[in-house]
C-alpha positions in Angstrom: 137.3 -101.9 -119.1 138.4 -102.1 -115.6 142.1 -101.8 -114.5 143.7 -105.0 -113.3 145.4 -105.2 -110.2 149.2 -104.9 -110.5 151.1 -107.8 -109.3 152.9 -107.6 -106.0 150.1 -105.3 -104.7 147.9 -106.3 -102.1 144.1 -106.3 -103.3 143.3 -104.1 -100.2 145.8 -101.1 -101.0 145.0 -101.8 -104.6 141.3 -101.2 -104.1 141.8 -98.0 -101.6 144.2 -96.3 -103.7 141.4 -96.8 -106.6 138.9 -95.3 -104.1 141.2 -92.1 -103.4 141.5 -91.5 -107.0 137.7 -91.6 -107.6 137.4 -89.3 -104.7 140.0 -86.7 -106.0 138.4 -86.9 -109.3 135.0 -86.0 -107.9 133.0 -89.1 -109.1 131.1 -89.6 -105.6 130.2 -86.0 -105.6 126.7 -86.0 -107.5 125.5 -89.7 -106.6 121.8 -90.2 -107.0 120.9 -90.9 -103.5 123.8 -89.1 -101.5 122.5 -88.0 -98.3 119.3 -89.7 -98.3 118.0 -93.0 -96.6 118.6 -96.4 -98.2 114.5 -97.1 -99.7 113.0 -99.8 -97.9 115.4 -99.6 -94.8 112.7 -99.7 -92.1 110.5 -102.0 -93.7 110.4 -105.8 -92.4 113.0 -108.1 -94.0 111.6 -109.6 -96.9 113.8 -112.8 -98.6 112.3 -112.1 -102.0 113.0 -108.3 -102.0 115.5 -108.8 -104.8 112.8 -110.6 -107.2 110.2 -107.9 -106.3 112.6 -105.4 -107.4 113.9 -106.9 -110.3 109.9 -107.4 -111.7 109.3 -103.7 -110.7 112.5 -102.5 -112.8 112.0 -104.5 -115.9 108.4 -104.0 -115.8 107.7 -108.0 -115.9 104.3 -109.0 -115.3 103.3 -112.5 -113.7 99.6 -112.1 -114.0 97.7 -115.2 -115.5 96.5 -114.0 -119.0 92.9 -113.6 -117.9 94.1 -110.9 -115.5 96.7 -109.4 -118.0 94.0 -108.6 -120.3 91.8 -107.0 -117.7 94.8 -105.0 -117.1 95.4 -103.8 -120.9 92.0 -102.7 -121.3 92.0 -100.6 -117.9 95.2 -98.8 -119.3 93.9 -98.5 -122.7 90.8 -97.2 -121.7 92.3 -94.5 -119.2 94.8 -93.4 -122.0 92.1 -92.9 -125.0 91.2 -89.6 -123.7 94.4 -88.3 -124.9 93.9 -89.7 -128.6 93.5 -86.7 -131.0 91.7 -88.6 -133.5 88.2 -90.6 -133.6 89.8 -93.1 -136.4 92.4 -94.0 -133.7 90.2 -94.2 -131.1 88.3 -97.0 -133.0 91.5 -98.5 -134.4 92.6 -98.9 -130.8 89.3 -100.3 -129.4 89.1 -102.9 -132.5 92.6 -104.1 -131.7 91.5 -104.4 -127.7 88.5 -106.3 -128.9 90.6 -109.0 -130.8 93.1 -109.2 -128.0 89.6 -110.0 -125.6 88.3 -112.5 -128.4 91.9 -114.3 -128.7 92.1 -114.3 -124.8 88.9 -115.8 -124.4 89.6 -118.2 -127.2 92.9 -119.6 -125.8 93.2 -118.6 -122.1 93.6 -122.4 -120.6 95.5 -121.3 -117.3 94.7 -119.2 -114.3 91.0 -117.7 -113.7 88.5 -118.0 -116.7 88.4 -114.8 -119.0 84.8 -113.8 -119.0 85.8 -110.2 -120.4 83.1 -108.9 -123.1 84.2 -107.3 -126.2 84.2 -103.4 -125.4 81.1 -101.3 -127.0 82.8 -99.4 -129.8 80.3 -96.9 -130.4 79.6 -96.1 -126.7 83.5 -95.7 -125.9 83.7 -93.6 -129.0 80.4 -91.6 -128.3 82.0 -90.9 -124.6 85.4 -89.7 -125.8 83.5 -87.4 -128.1 81.4 -85.9 -125.2 84.9 -85.7 -123.4 86.6 -83.9 -126.5 83.7 -81.5 -126.6 83.9 -80.2 -123.2 87.5 -80.1 -123.1 87.0 -77.9 -126.3 84.4 -75.9 -124.6 86.5 -75.3 -121.7 89.4 -74.1 -123.7 87.2 -71.2 -124.9 
């Protein structure tokens, strides 16, 4: 908890005293961006800079549901090559198809969802082909 300002001491002298004590303790020696320019310092002024940084930092999505499901499908298909078991690949694809069906059935705002279900067998076949190529390359 922060220390309280002692009565009778000015704010300026009390803050300066705390800064000097922190400097003496070395608390400013290894700051993350020490000696580096501030990010975005040369960019034109954007009045919404803080909102954009918050959304990026918190990884908040503000996409309409139709676009969000497309993004999720793209991300999931890109990560399937790292999955070790075929059963896990199938389970993830079936879960994606369920989400696609739900989005197609329930999305009422934003662009229309015309995303077709994923062909599980075709994706699994592609996954097998890539896995066999990886195992052949390691031999």
